[in-house]
KEPA-76952 format. One record per residue (C-alpha): residue number from 1; residue in one letter; x, y, z. Coordinates in steps of 0.05 Angstrom, whole numbers, always signed. Example, Ala and Ser with C-alpha at 12.3 -4.5 7.8 and 13.67 -1.06 7.14 Angstrom:
KEPA-76952
SITE/1/a/+246/-90/+156 $
SITE/2/s/+273/-21/+143 $
//
This chain:
KEPA-76952
SITE/1/x/+0/+0/+0 $
SITE/2/x/+56/+48/+18 $
SITE/3/x/+91/+47/-50 $
SITE/4/x/+28/+62/-90 $
SITE/5/x/-5/+107/-38 $
SITE/6/x/-34/+173/-61 $
SITE/7/x/-72/+216/-11 $
SITE/8/x/-144/+236/-27 $
SITE/9/x/-126/+311/-29 $
SITE/10/x/-72/+295/-80 $
SITE/11/x/-121/+254/-122 $
SITE/12/x/-170/+313/-122 $
SITE/13/x/-113/+360/-141 $
SITE/14/x/-95/+315/-199 $
SITE/15/x/-167/+313/-222 $
SITE/16/x/-168/+390/-220 $
SITE/17/x/-108/+393/-265 $
SITE/18/x/-133/+342/-315 $
SITE/19/x/-207/+362/-317 $
SITE/20/x/-215/+429/-282 $
SITE/21/x/-285/+443/-309 $
SITE/22/x/-315/+376/-290 $
SITE/23/x/-368/+385/-236 $
SITE/24/x/-344/+354/-170 $
SITE/25/x/-402/+372/-124 $
SITE/26/x/-476/+388/-134 $
SITE/27/x/-522/+409/-78 $
SITE/28/x/-590/+437/-98 $
SITE/29/x/-578/+492/-148 $
SITE/30/x/-505/+500/-127 $
SITE/31/x/-446/+465/-160 $
SITE/32/x/-370/+466/-154 $
SITE/33/x/-321/+444/-207 $
SITE/34/x/-257/+406/-191 $
SITE/35/x/-218/+470/-201 $
SITE/36/x/-265/+506/-153 $
SITE/37/x/-262/+449/-102 $
SITE/38/x/-186/+446/-105 $
SITE/39/x/-182/+522/-94 $
SITE/40/x/-231/+518/-36 $
SITE/41/x/-190/+462/-4 $
SITE/42/x/-128/+505/-10 $
SITE/43/x/-163/+564/+24 $
SITE/44/x/-188/+520/+82 $
SITE/45/x/-119/+488/+91 $
SITE/46/x/-84/+555/+90 $
SITE/47/x/-133/+583/+141 $
SITE/48/x/-122/+525/+188 $
SITE/49/x/-47/+535/+182 $
SITE/50/x/-56/+609/+196 $
SITE/51/x/-93/+589/+260 $
SITE/52/x/-32/+549/+282 $
SITE/53/x/-57/+479/+264 $
SITE/54/x/-4/+430/+242 $
SITE/55/x/-5/+361/+211 $
SITE/56/x/-36/+309/+259 $
SITE/57/x/-78/+362/+294 $
SITE/58/x/-154/+357/+289 $
SITE/59/x/-218/+396/+275 $
SITE/60/x/-290/+377/+286 $
SITE/61/x/-352/+389/+242 $
SITE/62/x/-424/+385/+266 $
SITE/63/x/-472/+408/+212 $
SITE/64/x/-520/+387/+157 $
SITE/65/x/-492/+365/+90 $
SITE/66/x/-469/+423/+45 $
SITE/67/x/-416/+441/-5 $
SITE/68/x/-382/+482/+50 $
SITE/69/x/-382/+421/+95 $
SITE/70/x/-348/+380/+41 $
SITE/71/x/-297/+435/+27 $
SITE/72/x/-279/+440/+101 $
SITE/73/x/-271/+365/+108 $
SITE/74/x/-227/+358/+46 $
SITE/75/x/-188/+423/+60 $
SITE/76/x/-170/+400/+130 $
SITE/77/x/-143/+335/+101 $
SITE/78/x/-99/+375/+54 $
SITE/79/x/-68/+408/+115 $
SITE/80/x/-55/+339/+145 $
SITE/81/x/-108/+353/+197 $
SITE/82/x/-155/+297/+220 $
SITE/83/x/-230/+310/+217 $
SITE/84/x/-281/+289/+269 $
SITE/85/x/-350/+291/+236 $
SITE/86/x/-403/+294/+290 $
SITE/87/x/-477/+278/+282 $
SITE/88/x/-522/+339/+294 $
SITE/89/x/-571/+291/+327 $
SITE/90/x/-522/+281/+384 $
SITE/91/x/-540/+310/+452 $
SITE/92/x/-507/+376/+470 $
SITE/93/x/-467/+343/+525 $
SITE/94/x/-442/+290/+476 $
SITE/95/x/-421/+342/+425 $
SITE/96/x/-381/+378/+478 $
SITE/97/x/-349/+313/+500 $
SITE/98/x/-331/+291/+429 $
SITE/99/x/-301/+358/+410 $
SITE/100/x/-258/+354/+472 $
SITE/101/x/-241/+281/+463 $
SITE/102/x/-215/+290/+392 $
SITE/103/x/-174/+351/+412 $
SITE/104/x/-206/+395/+359 $
SITE/105/x/-175/+464/+354 $
SITE/106/x/-229/+490/+308 $
SITE/107/x/-303/+471/+311 $
SITE/108/x/-345/+482/+248 $
SITE/109/x/-420/+484/+258 $
SITE/110/x/-485/+510/+229 $
SITE/111/x/-542/+550/+258 $
SITE/112/x/-586/+490/+272 $
SITE/113/x/-532/+457/+314 $
SITE/114/x/-518/+521/+352 $
SITE/115/x/-592/+529/+369 $
SITE/116/x/-597/+457/+392 $
SITE/117/x/-536/+464/+437 $
SITE/118/x/-558/+529/+469 $
SITE/119/x/-515/+549/+529 $
SITE/120/x/-474/+484/+524 $
SITE/121/x/-438/+516/+465 $
SITE/122/x/-400/+559/+515 $
SITE/123/x/-366/+496/+542 $
SITE/124/x/-328/+487/+477 $
SITE/125/x/-259/+519/+479 $
SITE/126/x/-244/+507/+404 $
SITE/127/x/-250/+566/+356 $
SITE/128/x/-320/+568/+326 $
SITE/129/x/-331/+576/+251 $
SITE/130/x/-403/+583/+225 $
SITE/131/x/-418/+547/+160 $
SITE/132/x/-484/+583/+145 $
SITE/133/x/-518/+649/+157 $
SITE/134/x/-535/+661/+230 $
SITE/135/x/-486/+609/+257 $
SITE/136/x/-441/+633/+314 $
SITE/137/x/-367/+644/+308 $
SITE/138/x/-326/+668/+249 $
SITE/139/x/-366/+665/+184 $
SITE/140/x/-339/+612/+138 $
SITE/141/x/-326/+659/+79 $
SITE/142/x/-286/+706/+124 $
SITE/143/x/-249/+649/+159 $
SITE/144/x/-221/+616/+98 $
SITE/145/x/-158/+647/+67 $
SITE/146/x/-165/+696/+9 $
SITE/147/x/-176/+672/-63 $
SITE/148/x/-112/+644/-93 $
SITE/149/x/-82/+627/-25 $
SITE/150/x/-38/+565/-22 $
SITE/151/x/-23/+525/+41 $
SITE/152/x/+47/+503/+60 $
SITE/153/x/+56/+433/+29 $
SITE/154/x/+44/+375/+77 $
SITE/155/x/+72/+306/+64 $
SITE/156/x/+13/+259/+80 $
SITE/157/x/+33/+188/+98 $
SITE/158/x/-13/+126/+102 $
SITE/159/x/-8/+121/+178 $
SITE/160/x/-34/+192/+190 $
SITE/161/x/-104/+199/+218 $
SITE/162/x/-154/+216/+164 $
SITE/163/x/-216/+221/+208 $
SITE/164/x/-244/+204/+276 $
SITE/165/x/-314/+177/+269 $
SITE/166/x/-353/+170/+334 $
SITE/167/x/-395/+108/+345 $
SITE/168/x/-470/+117/+355 $
SITE/169/x/-470/+109/+430 $
SITE/170/x/-532/+134/+466 $
SITE/171/x/-501/+144/+535 $
SITE/172/x/-435/+174/+554 $
SITE/173/x/-383/+193/+502 $
SITE/174/x/-383/+148/+440 $
SITE/175/x/-317/+116/+420 $
SITE/176/x/-276/+154/+369 $
SITE/177/x/-257/+106/+312 $
SITE/178/x/-191/+130/+281 $
SITE/179/x/-185/+114/+207 $
SITE/180/x/-120/+128/+171 $
SITE/181/x/-104/+157/+103 $
SITE/182/x/-81/+87/+84 $
SITE/183/x/-148/+58/+102 $
SITE/184/x/-186/+110/+60 $
SITE/185/x/-137/+98/+2 $
SITE/186/x/-158/+25/+6 $
SITE/187/x/-231/+45/+2 $
SITE/188/x/-218/+83/-62 $
SITE/189/x/-180/+25/-91 $
SITE/190/x/-236/-24/-73 $
SITE/191/x/-285/+21/-110 $
SITE/192/x/-246/+28/-175 $
SITE/193/x/-271/-37/-207 $
SITE/194/x/-344/-20/-191 $
SITE/195/x/-354/+33/-244 $
SITE/196/x/-330/+94/-206 $
SITE/197/x/-290/+142/-250 $
SITE/198/x/-296/+208/-289 $
SITE/199/x/-364/+188/-316 $
SITE/200/x/-394/+168/-249 $
SITE/201/x/-450/+209/-217 $
SITE/202/x/-461/+187/-146 $
SITE/203/x/-526/+208/-112 $
SITE/204/x/-518/+211/-36 $
SITE/205/x/-576/+222/+11 $
SITE/206/x/-544/+198/+76 $
SITE/207/x/-504/+249/+116 $
SITE/208/x/-431/+266/+107 $
SITE/209/x/-416/+251/+180 $
SITE/210/x/-433/+177/+168 $
SITE/211/x/-383/+126/+145 $
SITE/212/x/-439/+96/+104 $
SITE/213/x/-437/+158/+60 $
SITE/214/x/-362/+169/+61 $
SITE/215/x/-344/+101/+32 $
SITE/216/x/-379/+123/-32 $
SITE/217/x/-365/+198/-28 $
SITE/218/x/-289/+193/-25 $
SITE/219/x/-281/+143/-82 $
SITE/220/x/-327/+186/-125 $
SITE/221/x/-282/+247/-117 $
SITE/222/x/-216/+209/-115 $
SITE/223/x/-232/+178/-183 $
SITE/224/x/-258/+241/-215 $
SITE/225/x/-334/+233/-213 $
SITE/226/x/-390/+278/-191 $
SITE/227/x/-424/+274/-122 $
SITE/228/x/-496/+298/-117 $
SITE/229/x/-511/+315/-45 $
SITE/230/x/-579/+315/-11 $
SITE/231/x/-587/+351/+56 $
SITE/232/x/-643/+305/+76 $
SITE/233/x/-672/+243/+44 $
SITE/234/x/-740/+248/+11 $
SITE/235/x/-761/+191/-35 $
SITE/236/x/-795/+234/-87 $
SITE/237/x/-739/+285/-90 $
SITE/238/x/-687/+229/-93 $
SITE/239/x/-720/+199/-155 $
SITE/240/x/-725/+268/-188 $
SITE/241/x/-650/+280/-176 $
SITE/242/x/-631/+211/-200 $
SITE/243/x/-667/+222/-265 $
SITE/244/x/-644/+294/-274 $
SITE/245/x/-570/+281/-262 $
SITE/246/x/-569/+212/-295 $
SITE/247/x/-541/+181/-232 $
SITE/248/x/-497/+120/-241 $
SITE/249/x/-482/+102/-168 $
SITE/250/x/-515/+109/-100 $
SITE/251/x/-509/+86/-29 $
SITE/252/x/-574/+76/+9 $
SITE/253/x/-594/+43/+74 $
SITE/254/x/-650/-10/+74 $
SITE/255/x/-705/+36/+100 $
SITE/256/x/-691/+84/+42 $
SITE/257/x/-696/+27/-9 $
SITE/258/x/-761/+7/+23 $
SITE/259/x/-791/+77/+18 $
SITE/260/x/-768/+85/-54 $
SITE/261/x/-795/+18/-78 $
SITE/262/x/-862/+30/-42 $
SITE/263/x/-876/+93/-83 $
SITE/264/x/-932/+83/-133 $
SITE/265/x/-895/+126/-184 $
SITE/266/x/-828/+91/-177 $
SITE/267/x/-832/+57/-245 $
SITE/268/x/-847/+122/-280 $
SITE/269/x/-776/+149/-269 $
SITE/270/x/-720/+136/-318 $
SITE/271/x/-665/+102/-277 $
SITE/272/x/-631/+68/-335 $
SITE/273/x/-566/+106/-323 $
SITE/274/x/-551/+67/-259 $
SITE/275/x/-489/+23/-261 $
SITE/276/x/-486/+2/-188 $
SITE/277/x/-526/+11/-124 $
SITE/278/x/-499/-4/-54 $
SITE/279/x/-529/-18/+13 $
SITE/280/x/-501/-25/+84 $
SITE/281/x/-512/-8/+157 $
SITE/282/x/-575/-47/+173 $
SITE/283/x/-609/-114/+156 $
SITE/284/x/-632/-115/+83 $
SITE/285/x/-692/-161/+73 $
SITE/286/x/-685/-213/+18 $
SITE/287/x/-753/-195/-11 $
SITE/288/x/-733/-122/-16 $
SITE/289/x/-668/-140/-50 $
SITE/290/x/-707/-181/-100 $
SITE/291/x/-754/-123/-114 $
SITE/292/x/-695/-76/-126 $
SITE/293/x/-663/-125/-173 $
SITE/294/x/-727/-134/-212 $
SITE/295/x/-748/-61/-220 $
SITE/296/x/-685/-18/-214 $
SITE/297/x/-633/-22/-270 $
SITE/298/x/-559/-34/-253 $
SITE/299/x/-524/-80/-204 $
SITE/300/x/-536/-85/-129 $
SITE/301/x/-482/-97/-77 $
SITE/302/x/-494/-104/-3 $
SITE/303/x/-436/-92/+45 $
SITE/304/x/-432/-122/+114 $
SITE/305/x/-376/-91/+156 $
SITE/306/x/-358/-40/+209 $
SITE/307/x/-332/+30/+211 $
SITE/308/x/-274/+0/+250 $
SITE/309/x/-257/-41/+188 $
SITE/310/x/-230/-111/+193 $
SITE/311/x/-270/-160/+150 $
SITE/312/x/-323/-141/+100 $
SITE/313/x/-373/-187/+66 $
SITE/314/x/-400/-169/-3 $
SITE/315/x/-464/-196/-32 $
SITE/316/x/-463/-184/-107 $
SITE/317/x/-538/-192/-109 $
SITE/318/x/-546/-190/-184 $
SITE/319/x/-497/-247/-191 $
SITE/320/x/-525/-290/-135 $
SITE/321/x/-601/-281/-135 $
SITE/322/x/-608/-347/-97 $
SITE/323/x/-567/-319/-38 $
SITE/324/x/-607/-257/-22 $
SITE/325/x/-619/-283/+49 $
SITE/326/x/-544/-276/+62 $
SITE/327/x/-495/-217/+66 $
SITE/328/x/-449/-250/+16 $
SITE/329/x/-378/-276/+17 $
SITE/330/x/-314/-245/+45 $
SITE/331/x/-289/-189/+0 $
SITE/332/x/-224/-203/-37 $
SITE/333/x/-166/-200/+12 $
SITE/334/x/-212/-204/+73 $
SITE/335/x/-207/-260/+124 $
SITE/336/x/-272/-271/+162 $
SITE/337/x/-282/-325/+215 $
SITE/338/x/-334/-345/+266 $
SITE/339/x/-315/-357/+339 $
SITE/340/x/-350/-383/+401 $
SITE/341/x/-355/-350/+470 $
SITE/342/x/-286/-377/+489 $
SITE/343/x/-253/-349/+426 $
SITE/344/x/-248/-416/+392 $
SITE/345/x/-257/-417/+316 $
SITE/346/x/-320/-452/+293 $
SITE/347/x/-331/-492/+229 $
SITE/348/x/-380/-475/+173 $
SITE/349/x/-452/-481/+194 $
SITE/350/x/-442/-465/+267 $
SITE/351/x/-466/-400/+298 $
SITE/352/x/-419/-352/+333 $
SITE/353/x/-390/-282/+334 $
SITE/354/x/-362/-256/+268 $
SITE/355/x/-290/-230/+268 $
SITE/356/x/-252/-202/+209 $
SITE/357/x/-184/-179/+184 $
SITE/358/x/-158/-141/+123 $
SITE/359/x/-113/-83/+105 $
SITE/360/x/-173/-38/+118 $
SITE/361/x/-171/-34/+194 $
SITE/362/x/-178/+24/+243 $
SITE/363/x/-117/+51/+278 $
SITE/364/x/-156/+42/+343 $
SITE/365/x/-205/+78/+387 $
SITE/366/x/-181/+148/+402 $
SITE/367/x/-150/+152/+472 $
SITE/368/x/-181/+85/+491 $
SITE/369/x/-128/+31/+490 $
SITE/370/x/-166/-16/+536 $
SITE/371/x/-227/-15/+491 $
SITE/372/x/-184/-21/+429 $
SITE/373/x/-152/-84/+459 $
SITE/374/x/-220/-112/+477 $
SITE/375/x/-243/-104/+405 $
SITE/376/x/-188/-150/+379 $
SITE/377/x/-188/-226/+374 $
SITE/378/x/-120/-258/+362 $
SITE/379/x/-122/-318/+315 $
SITE/380/x/-83/-382/+327 $
SITE/381/x/-33/-355/+276 $
SITE/382/x/-23/-293/+320 $
SITE/383/x/-60/-245/+274 $
SITE/384/x/-107/-190/+300 $
SITE/385/x/-180/-193/+278 $
SITE/386/x/-233/-141/+296 $
SITE/387/x/-294/-167/+333 $
SITE/388/x/-359/-146/+301 $
SITE/389/x/-406/-161/+358 $
SITE/390/x/-451/-193/+305 $
SITE/391/x/-473/-266/+306 $
SITE/392/x/-476/-308/+243 $
SITE/393/x/-454/-371/+207 $
SITE/394/x/-425/-391/+139 $
SITE/395/x/-469/-434/+96 $
SITE/396/x/-442/-493/+56 $
SITE/397/x/-422/-447/-2 $
SITE/398/x/-384/-397/+42 $
SITE/399/x/-439/-344/+44 $
SITE/400/x/-450/-310/+111 $
SITE/401/x/-519/-316/+142 $
SITE/402/x/-526/-259/+191 $
SITE/403/x/-567/-271/+254 $
SITE/404/x/-564/-211/+301 $
SITE/405/x/-522/-165/+342 $
SITE/406/x/-492/-207/+398 $
SITE/407/x/-521/-159/+449 $
SITE/408/x/-591/-166/+418 $
SITE/409/x/-592/-242/+423 $
SITE/410/x/-646/-265/+473 $
SITE/411/x/-631/-321/+522 $
SITE/412/x/-697/-348/+546 $
SITE/413/x/-699/-408/+592 $
SITE/414/x/-628/-424/+571 $
SITE/415/x/-645/-424/+496 $
SITE/416/x/-615/-374/+447 $
SITE/417/x/-668/-336/+408 $
SITE/418/x/-648/-293/+348 $
SITE/419/x/-695/-233/+339 $
SITE/420/x/-683/-234/+264 $
SITE/421/x/-716/-302/+259 $
SITE/422/x/-779/-277/+292 $
SITE/423/x/-779/-212/+252 $
SITE/424/x/-775/-253/+188 $
SITE/425/x/-836/-293/+208 $
SITE/426/x/-876/-231/+225 $
SITE/427/x/-858/-198/+159 $
SITE/428/x/-896/-254/+124 $
SITE/429/x/-961/-225/+151 $
SITE/430/x/-990/-176/+99 $
SITE/431/x/-1008/-124/+153 $
SITE/432/x/-937/-118/+180 $
SITE/433/x/-905/-55/+152 $
SITE/434/x/-845/-55/+199 $
SITE/435/x/-822/-97/+259 $
SITE/436/x/-769/-104/+312 $
SITE/437/x/-763/-157/+365 $
SITE/438/x/-726/-146/+431 $
SITE/439/x/-714/-185/+494 $
SITE/440/x/-745/-159/+559 $
SITE/441/x/-734/-184/+630 $
SITE/442/x/-777/-243/+652 $
SITE/443/x/-782/-271/+723 $
SITE/444/x/-798/-340/+695 $
SITE/445/x/-750/-345/+636 $
SITE/446/x/-696/-292/+649 $
SITE/447/x/-713/-259/+582 $
SITE/448/x/-772/-264/+536 $
SITE/449/x/-784/-237/+465 $
SITE/450/x/-830/-178/+452 $
SITE/451/x/-846/-153/+382 $
SITE/452/x/-858/-80/+364 $
SITE/453/x/-899/-76/+301 $
SITE/454/x/-921/-21/+254 $
SITE/455/x/-987/-51/+232 $
SITE/456/x/-1030/-36/+171 $
SITE/457/x/-1092/-59/+208 $
SITE/458/x/-1083/-125/+245 $
SITE/459/x/-1088/-122/+321 $
SITE/460/x/-1033/-143/+368 $
SITE/461/x/-1063/-210/+389 $
SITE/462/x/-1075/-231/+317 $
SITE/463/x/-1002/-217/+300 $
SITE/464/x/-977/-253/+362 $
SITE/465/x/-1018/-315/+345 $
SITE/466/x/-994/-312/+273 $
SITE/467/x/-921/-313/+295 $
SITE/468/x/-928/-364/+350 $
SITE/469/x/-962/-414/+304 $
SITE/470/x/-900/-412/+260 $
SITE/471/x/-842/-415/+310 $
SITE/472/x/-816/-465/+359 $
SITE/473/x/-842/-468/+431 $
SITE/474/x/-780/-434/+460 $
SITE/475/x/-785/-377/+409 $
SITE/476/x/-856/-355/+422 $
SITE/477/x/-871/-282/+431 $
SITE/478/x/-897/-261/+499 $
SITE/479/x/-927/-197/+472 $
SITE/480/x/-936/-154/+411 $
SITE/481/x/-935/-79/+419 $
SITE/482/x/-965/-36/+363 $
SITE/483/x/-925/+27/+348 $
SITE/484/x/-933/+83/+298 $
SITE/485/x/-860/+84/+277 $
SITE/486/x/-797/+48/+299 $
SITE/487/x/-742/+93/+326 $
SITE/488/x/-683/+95/+279 $
SITE/489/x/-613/+126/+276 $
SITE/490/x/-593/+175/+221 $
SITE/491/x/-572/+115/+178 $
SITE/492/x/-634/+74/+189 $
SITE/493/x/-612/+27/+245 $
SITE/494/x/-669/+9/+292 $
SITE/495/x/-654/+35/+362 $
SITE/496/x/-673/-27/+401 $
SITE/497/x/-649/+2/+467 $
SITE/498/x/-703/+55/+461 $
SITE/499/x/-755/+1/+451 $
SITE/500/x/-731/-37/+512 $
SITE/501/x/-731/+26/+554 $
SITE/502/x/-801/+46/+531 $
SITE/503/x/-828/-23/+547 $
SITE/504/x/-796/-23/+616 $
SITE/505/x/-825/+46/+631 $
SITE/506/x/-894/+24/+608 $
SITE/507/x/-891/-36/+653 $
//
């Protein structure tokens, strides 16, 4: 990797020299060419150097997606500065903790974040820079260096921190996952055979602070394509933009695919330009994958992996339509294994925790050596693997069948119950629009499964009876709770902890 390594800022600089007028970024009615993006990156990098930041320092960004956001992220990288992208949905206390934890010397934010933080903003010692009108701190256009400014050159090496992405913890300070420039270089290289290049138009509707987005955003720009950015996902607007810009690539989470395919007018849009679609971050139902393959032109690839890196599985859905119930096979160069509670490797067919290893691995959790060490499994050969916390098994053909998060597995009367099995049964009922199963405390069994269902009309007892007629005795649901909408994170993951807490409070 070291000999062929090229940093992302250098890739973008090369694109600006070769095709300066090619559009790099589109957001609404705004656009920025590669020449314009390269110049903006220079101005951000020069401004950070003016403020005294050096290579290996850090900045934090907490704001909605925008061209300014992208310019700050990429400009900081050009200065050798690591970026901590923070979700605006984080609590004010968590934002303060994350900015402090990453050691940010400059904090970029927008008006919405400032209003949400209120007086807590005073607890941040970093210099504030406002990305939009009305945001506190130095206005972005005044903060960046004058037009034509050039930063002092920085030699970026593969080991340097590229970004610090905080895990989606709901209590305390989330862990900061440090990804290196070498790791991001590997992401670009992995994407090259998948149709990314100067003719690629990638439509992105997930936020720029999410690794889900970044694994498509960075390859698009590194390989000279165009990234179309949406501030917020809306199924109708997404389809209009895809048709208007002749999108070739996209990264979506399962709930977005579901909402798009459910639109009555979906088939009226011209989506023939699509080359490849991607999905990650949450369970992707086999029936939904099949619907996407049938009605949406272009290939479909599902990734199963972690922001921490390690091992990634790829399901090339268009090539393996009989394996849609799986998350695919280990990606090339990735070593994925299944281990038991004692750390012993299990053979194909047996269920255990999934661990993985590849060149694409995090440097560690920022300032958390003990938790970094706990995330590692050492193989019999002495090689480090990253624990995923997910439970699964390989089928006879080497495809991974994903069960659940290890922490979500229910142990009832000594039997292991996988919520995904029960969710799959409930989804067979025509009135089930969405469902999540969680384990709740039980005096008799230790834990017992409860389903939270978004119903189209069926009552709770009808749905419970439907499921319990189709599962084993030890798997039976003790209750079904009807709910208007399942709580989800910004990338569509169901927040099962919130469901458990709500159930406990109700009881």
